[in-house]
NUFI-840968 format. One record per residue: residue in one letter; x, y, z of N, C-alpha, C in turn. Coordinates in steps of 0.2 Angstrom, whole numbers, plus 5000, padded with zeros to 4 digits. Layout:
N
aXYZXYZXYZ
...
end
This chain:
268
m524661185858524261235854524061225849
q523561255847523061255841523361275835
g523361235829523561275824524361255824
a524661215828525361215830525561155827
k526161135825526361075825527161085825
e527461025828528261005828528460955829
q528960935823529260875822529860885824
e530160845830530860855831531160765830
r531760745827532060695824532760705825
s533060675830533760685829534060735826
g534060785830534360855827534060875821
l533460875820533060885813532460905817
l532260985813531761015818531161025812
y530461015812530161035806529561075810
n529261145808528861185812528361195806
c527661185809527261215805526661235809
y526461315807525961345812525461395807
t524961375809524461405805524161465808
e524461485815524261555818525061585818
r524861645821525461685824525661665829
w526461635832526761595836527161645840
h527361645846527861685850528261625853
s528861625852529361575856529161575864
t529161525865529261515873529961495875
e530561465871531361445872531661495868
q531761535875532161595870532861575871
f533161525871533961515871534161485866
v534661485861534761445856535461405858
a535361345860535961305864536361285859
e536361265854536761245848536561275840
h537061275837537161295832536361285828
a536061345824535561305822535461335813
f535361295809535461305803534761295799
s534361345796533661345795533461375789
r532961345785532761375780531961375781
i531561455779531061475780530561435772
i530261395774529761355770529261405766
s528761435771528361475769528361525775
g527961585774527661625781528261675781
e528261705789528961755789529061745798
l529861765798530161735805530261805806
h530061835813530461895816530961875822
l531561885823532061845827532261905829
f532361935837532561965838533261955843
l533861975842534361955845534862015844
d535162005848535862065850535562135849
g534862145851534662195852534162215844
q534162185841533862205834533562145832
t532962165827532462115824532562105817
k532662045815532862025809532261995806
v532062025801531461995797531761945792
l531661885792531561825787531061795783
k531161795777530461775774530661705770
t530061695767529961635762530561635757
g530861565758531661565754532361565759
d532261605764532661625766532961565771
t533661575771534161515774534661555779
y534761535785534961565790535361525794
l535861555798536461525803536261565809
v536161525816536161555822536661535825
r537061565828537661545834537361525839
r537761465842537561425849537561485854
n537261465860537161515865537161575865
q536561595861536261655861535661645863
l535461705866534661735868534361755862
a533661745861533461755855532761745856
k532261785853531561795853531261785847
a530861735845530561725839529861715838
t529561765833528961775832528861735825
k528361685824528361645816527661675814
l527561705807526961715804526761695798
p526161665799525961605794525961665787
a525861615782525961655774525161665775
l525061745771524261745769523861705767
d524061655763523761595761523961535762
g524361525768524361475771524761455778
d525361445779525461415785526261455786
f526661445792527161455792527461395794
k527961385789528561305791529161335790
s529661295795530261295794530661225795
i531261225792531561165794532161185797
t532461165801533161165806533561095806
i534161115805534561055807535061085813
y535061045818535661075823536361045822
l536761095822537461065822537661075828
t537761015829538161005838538761005838
q538961005844539661015845540060935843
e539860885845540260825843540260825835
p539760815831540160815824540560865821
l540660935823540760985822541660975824
r541760935830542260925833542760865829
a542260815827542460765821542660795814
f542360835814542360875806543260915807
s543260945811543860985812544460935814
i544460895816544960855817545160815809
k544460795807544660765799544960805796
h544660875794544760915791545460975793
q545760945799546260975801546261055802
i545461095806545461135806545561165813
t545961205814546361225820545961285823
q545861285830545461335834545861405833
q545461445831545861535830545661555837
a546261615838546361655844545661695844
v545361725838544961765837544261755832
y543761755834543161735828543061805827
n542561795821541961855819541361865823
d541161905826540561895829539961905828
n539861885821539161875819538761815823
t538161845824537861795829537261765823
l537061805818536461775813536861785807
l536861745803536961735796536561715792
v536461765788535761735781536361715776
i536061655773536461605768536261645760
p536661655756536561655749536361605747
d535661615743535261555741535761525734
n535761455735536061435728535561365728
a535761335721535461275721535561205725
f536161215729536561155734535961175740
i535861235741535361255748534861225747
n534561235741533861225740533861135740
s534261105736534361035736534260995743
f534661025747534861005753534361015757
f533761075758533361065764532761025759
q532661025754532160985749532460895752
s532960885753533160815755532960815761
l532760845767532760845774531860815773
l531560835770530760845771530660765771
p530860715768530660655768530660615776
y531060655780531360615786530660645790
f530360705789529660715793529060665789
n529060665784528560625779528560545782
e529160515783529160455785528960435793
q528460385792528360365801528860315805
s529160295799529660245803530360285807
a530660245811531060275813531660285808
i532160355810532660385805533260355807
n533560335802534260305803534860345805
n535160335812535560395815536160415810
e536260355807536860365801536660415796
l536160425793535860455789535860525791
i535860535797535660605799536460615801
e536860585804537460615802537760635796
t537560605792537860605785537460665782
k536860685784536560755781536960815786
t537160795794537560855796537960865794
t538560825792539060835788539160865781
e538460845778538460875772538160955772
a537860975779537761035781538361075782
i538661045786539461065786539761105781
l539961055777540361045771540061115766
l539261125765538961175762539161225765
l539261235771539361305774540161315773
q540561275773541061285773541161325764
k540961285762540961305752540661375753
i540061395754539761445753540061515756
c540261515765540461575766540861545773
p541461515771541861495775542361545780
d542261595778542561645782541961695786
k541361695786540961715789540761685794
c540561595794540461555798540961495803
d541661555803542061515805542061485813
w541461535815541261515823540961465826
l540961425819540561355820541061295825
f541761315823542261285826542561305834
d542261345835542361395842542061355847
f542361295851542261255855542161285862
r542361335863542461375870541861395874
e541761395880540961415884541161485884
p540561505885540661605888540961615894
g541461665893541861695895541661735902
k541961765906541661785910541661865907
i540961895909541061955905540562025910
d540562075909540162115914539462115914
l539262085921538662055922538162115921
e538262155924537762215925537662245916
a538062265914537862265904537462225902
f537662155906537262095899536662085903
m536562095908535762105912535262145909
q535562205910535162265907534962255900
q535362235896535262225889534962175888
n534862115892534462065891533962035896
y533762085901533362055906532562025903
m532362055897531762035894531761965891
f532261925891532261875889532061815895
n531661765893531261745898531761665898
v532261675901532561595901532861605910
s532961535912533061525919533961565921
i533861575929534461595931535061565930
p534961495930535761455929535961475921
r535561475916535561505909536061575910
f535661615913535861685914536761685917
a536761635922537261615924537961595918
q537661565916538161525911538461575906
l537861615902538061655897538361725900
t538461725907538861785909539661755911
g539561685911540461635912540361625919
r539861615924539961595930539661535933
s539761515937539461445940538861505942
l538161455946537661475948537961515955
a538261495959538361515965538761585964
a539261575960539661655958539161705956
f538761685951538261725947537761765954
k537661725958537061755963537461795966
r538161785969538561805974538661885971
d538661875965539161945959538361995958
f537961965959537261995956537062045962
e537162005967537062035974537462095975
k538062085973538462145973538362205971
v538262195962538062235959537262285960
f536962235960536162265960535862265968
h536062225972535862235979535162205978
s535162145974534562115974534562035972
s534161995974534261935971534261935963
p534161885961534061885952533561885950
s533061835954532461845953531961905954
r532161925960531661985962531962055957
w532562065956532662115951532362105944
l532462045941532262025936531462045934
q531062025939530362045939530162125941
h530762145946530462225945530762265939
r531162245936531462275928531062255925
r530762205923530162175918529662235920
l529362225925528862265926528862355925
s529462375927529662435926529662455918
e529962415914529962425907529062435905
a528862375906528062385904527862445907
h527762465913527562535916527562575910
y528262575908528562625904528262615897
l528162565895527862565889527162565887
i526962555893526262575894525962635894
k526262665900526162745901526362795896
e527062775893527362835890527262825882
k527162755880527062745873526462725870
g526062705876525362705874525162625871
r525562585874525462515872524862485878
k524762425875524162395880524662335883
p524162315889524762275892524762195888
a524162185886524262125882524662135874
s525162165874525562185869526262195871
v526262205877526962195879527262155885
y526762105887526862065894527562015890
l527361995883527961925882528561985880
e528562045878529062075876529762085882
v529362095887529762115893529862055898
g529662015895529861935898529461895902
f528761895903528161855905528061805901
e527761755903527461705900526761705898
d526361725902525661745901525461785904
l524961835902524361895904524261885911
s523961835914523761835919524161845926
h524961805925525361815930525561885929
f525661905922525861985923525362035925
s524762015925524462065927524362065935
f524461995939524362005945525162035946
a525662035944526262045947526462145946
f526162155940526062225939525662265947
k524962245946524662265952525062255959
k525362205961525662185967526362255968
q526562255962527162305963526862375963
f526362395958526062455957525562485961
g525262445964524562445967523962465964
y524062455957523362475952523562425945
n522962415940523062365936523462395930
a523762355928523962385922523562425916
s522862405917522462425910522162485912
t522462515919522062585921522562635921
v523262615919523762675918523662705912
a523662775914523362835908524062865907
end
């Protein structure tokens, strides 16, 4: 993509965008500890949009569906740094520090971290990892990961205790989950995982609940919502196709006409 730059190195991610950018990956697989260096991030998860601005630091819980829109600053770019806190170092940390798994964790999926000198210093220390062209020493990355965990433990120990929740998603109400999350453009196996089912069990339960296959139901539900937004809310096709879960406008337009018999642009 023109105006976009992403660098990922051993669990570290640096983003730089000169144009408005919508996420294509809409699943957060690992805990993400991030800081906005410049610009603005609109993050949609749990049915709400959170606006994060220059200087904001935040932590997103793993196994979350999320949509991100990144907006460059008026006089520059959108820039951010993320360090992923994966299960292996978190398990090692919990053993070393004798952190026991709790029966119930708080349900925060997004935590905005209070700013302080330690947070500023930590993210500043990550920038050289992207400026250097040589290979990154994995031991250094492991050290920075441990430092990140220690910082979070010091700053907000009671609010990010779910870092040490190593359980996978349990079986939940499939109908309620799908009605709430159909607009996220993720794979059928990912939906199965998030509802606590094997792929075979997900398809079987889905057929019982919706009397349709997952792919067919998802397309119909997304197009129905798009039709509503265009007709009742006066939205334009180009402004809704991403919102309802399509990747590109041409595919959306083709599918819309196939389902309704007329072009989305002609809806009045």
